N, C-alpha and C positions, 0 to 999 in steps of 0.2 A: 705852357708845357709843364711847369711846377704844379699848377694847380691840378691838371690830371693826375699826374704823380700820387698828390698829395691823395686826392678821391680815390684811386685806387688801392692806396695803401690802407686808407679808412675802411674801405670795403672789405679788403682781406683780414682786417683786424676783426671786423665786426662778426665775418664768417666764422673765423676761427672761434671767437669768443663764445658764438652759438653752439659749435660742433663741441667745444670743451664745457659745455653747461649740461651737466650729467643730472638733471633731476631725476630724482627716485619716485616714480609715481606707483610702484608697486603695492604700498600699503593703501594707497586709496583706489586702488583697482580692485584689491580685496573687498574694501568696503561698499564699493559700487557694485560687485558682483553679490554680494551677501544682500544688499537692497534690493537688486533685481529680483533675487529668488524670493524675498519676502513679498515683493509686489506681485508676483506671480501666484503665489500661496494665497495671498490675499483677494485675488479676483477669480480664484480657480471655481469656487462654488458658485459664482454669478453665471448661469446658464445663458441668459439674455444678452449678456457681453460679450462673451466667447473672444477672449485675447487671440489674435491670431499671430501677432509678432511683435517682440519685445525687443528695443535696442536700446544701448546705452553709450554715452560717450562721455569726454570730458573736455571743455575748453580752458586753457589757461587764463586766468583773470577773471573768469564769467561764472565757471561751475559745472555741474554735473546736468546732462541732457539725458531724458527718458523719452523715446518715442513710441507711442502705443498706437497699434493698429488693431481693432475691434470690429467683429462682424455686424455689432448693432451699430456702426457708424458708415455701413457700407451696404445699405439692402436697396436691391432692386425690385420694382414692380412692373406688372404688363400695363398698357395704357393702350387706349384707342385713339387713332388717328383719324385724318378727315377724308378718305376716298369711298365712294358710293358702291364702287364696283371690284376694285382691286384688293383682296381681303390680306395680301401680303403687307400692304400699307396699314390696316386698320390696328396691327399691334406693333409698337414701336420696340423693336429687339434686335440690336447689333450683336452677331454672332461673333465678331472680331474682337468686341467688349465683353465677351462673356467669361467671366470667372467661375471656373469649375470648383476650384476650391471651395469658394464663397456658396456656390449651389449645393455641394456635398454636406457642408457645414449645417445649412438652413436645412438641407432635406432631413438631418439628424436629428434636428430640434422640432420638427412637426411629424405628428403620427401619420402612419401610412392612410388611415382612412381619412384624415383630414386633407390630406393632399390629393388623395383620388376625387374627393369631393369639390376641391377648388378646380383641379383639373376637368372635372366633367362640366362644372357650371360654365367654365371659359369655353368649351367645345360645343356646349349647347347654345350660347349666345351667337357664336360664330356662325354654327350651322343654321340656325334662325335668319340670322342677316344675309346669308349667302341665299338661302331660298327666297327671301324676300327679293333681292337683287334680281334673281333669276326670273322670277314671276313678273317683277317689273320691267325687265326687258321683253318678256314674250308678249306683254300687253302694249308696249310702245311697237312692237314688229306689227302687232294685229292692227292698231291704230293707223299705222302707215299705210297699210294694206287696204284698210277701208277708205283712206282719204283718197288712195288712187283710183278706188272703184267709184268713189263719188266724182272726181272730176272727170272719169270716163262717161259716167251716167249723164254729167253736164254737157258732155260734148256730143252725145249721142241725141239729147234733146233738142239741142239748137240744129240738128239734122235731119229730126224725125217729123214726121206728119201730125196733125193735131190729134188724131186717134190715139197715137203712140205717147202723147205727152204726158197724159194722165197716168198711164203705168209706170212711166220713168220718175214723175214726180214722188209717185208712192215708194218706188225704189229708194230714191234720193233721200227721202223722210225716214225710211227704215234704216239706212246706212247712217244718218245722222244721229238716230236714237241708240244705235250701237257704239258709235264712236262716244256718245255722252256716257253710256254705261261703261264702258272702258275707261275713261278718263277719270270716272268716280272711283273704280276698282284701283286705278294707279294711284290715286289720291290717298286712299285709304292705306295702300301697302306704304307710300311715302309716310305717313303719319305713324305706322306701326314700325318703320324702320328706324324713325327718328326716337320713337320712345324707348326701342331697344337700345340705341345708342346712349341716350340720356341716362337710361339706368345702368348702362356699363359705366358712363363717365362718373355717375355718383357713386358707383362702387369704387371706381378707382379712387375717387378724392377720398371715399372714406378709409380706405387701406391705406392711403398715404397718410391721413389725419393718425392713424392707429399706429403707423410707423413713428412718425414724428413725435407722439407722446412717449412710444417706448424709448426711442432714441434720447428724450430729454431726461426719462427715468434714469436710462443707464449712465448718461452723464453724471446726474446728480448723485446716483450710488457710487461711482468712480470717484468724484470729488470728495466724496464722505471718507471712500477708502483711503485716498491719497493723504489727505489732512490726519487721519488716524494712524496711519503707517508712519508719518514724519513725526507725531507726537509720541509715539510709542518705541520706534526704533532710530529716531535721529540721532540719538546720542552715539550711534556707532559710526556715525561720519565724523570722525575725529580728525581725519587729515584733509578735511575739506575747509580752505582758509576762510576765516569767521567773515570777511567781506564780499563771499562770493555766495553763490545760489544753486537752489536746487529747482530745474526746468521740467516740464513735463508737456508734451506736444501730443495732443489727442488728433489723431490723423483723420481728415473728412468728418469731423464731428459737428463743425459748424455749418452754418447756411450756405448752399452753393457748394458745398464739399470743401469749405474753408477748414484749415487746422484751429484748433482750439488749443491756445498756449497759457499755462501758468506758471507763474515764476514766484517761488518761495524764498524769502531770505533767510540765509542759515542762522542769523540774530534771532529772528523770530521762530524758526525750529527749535532752539535751545531754549527761548522762554517756555514753548509749548511742553517741551521735555521736562522742565523744571516747575511745570504746572504754574507758570506765571500767568499764561493765557490758555484757552481750551481750543480744541481742534476747530470749532466754529470759526472763533476770532482768526486763528492760523490762516483760516481757508479766505475769511474777509480781507485779511492783510496782503494776500498774495496779488500779484498783478495778473490780470485775465484779459486776454483780447485775441481775437481770430485774424489770422492772416493766411 
């Protein structure tokens, strides 16, 4: 019982001590706000990056944290998938996951003419594949009809007199020839359809590669911007404790939409401010990882 009372007393004392601990964060808040505005201004001219959201916070004992959402890190593209006859499945597009704001930003960055060309190209390929699929279905229907007729002829042949057998054999040969021609047309259509799909897949991969290259270029440019900003304006973080850090999270900037995280030591920032190291060295000294 005494032990329980002692623990309760200790808990109340600790809670009371925390409540009376009136740390004044207002000077650091002002400095973080200024740094946030500097960061916004630094990236404002980068149209490829396009900052969509920038948040800042402070964790006691750890340091300042900036979370950066950019259009360049969250790009979507059309893709072909594998049904031969279901056009709805040929494009992987989830309407529930459609980001209207992101689409509007992308549309602003693309000229009207380029957008029309891209959409017309998608429309043409989809129409071509739809027509080929329809032709293939018609040929398959004709083949089934001819095969039924061949079976009927074979049945009649078994029941006919010798005088009629020759005529039925000729009819059967004609039907077999028609089936062969239709099978050949069907194979050609299938090959053409596969060629179109391969072309679409190649275009998709090329687009993805281009987007990945742009994404990497944006990351490199932002890294340069962050290290330059810390070297030029890091002296303004006077109320950040010496043993703490300035952290940046680039949301969805890594592979598989992982976040890229950069941790800059304040002591290294001060060295760069005093030109003891340059911005490239500051960036190299930062801890970087994906999570």
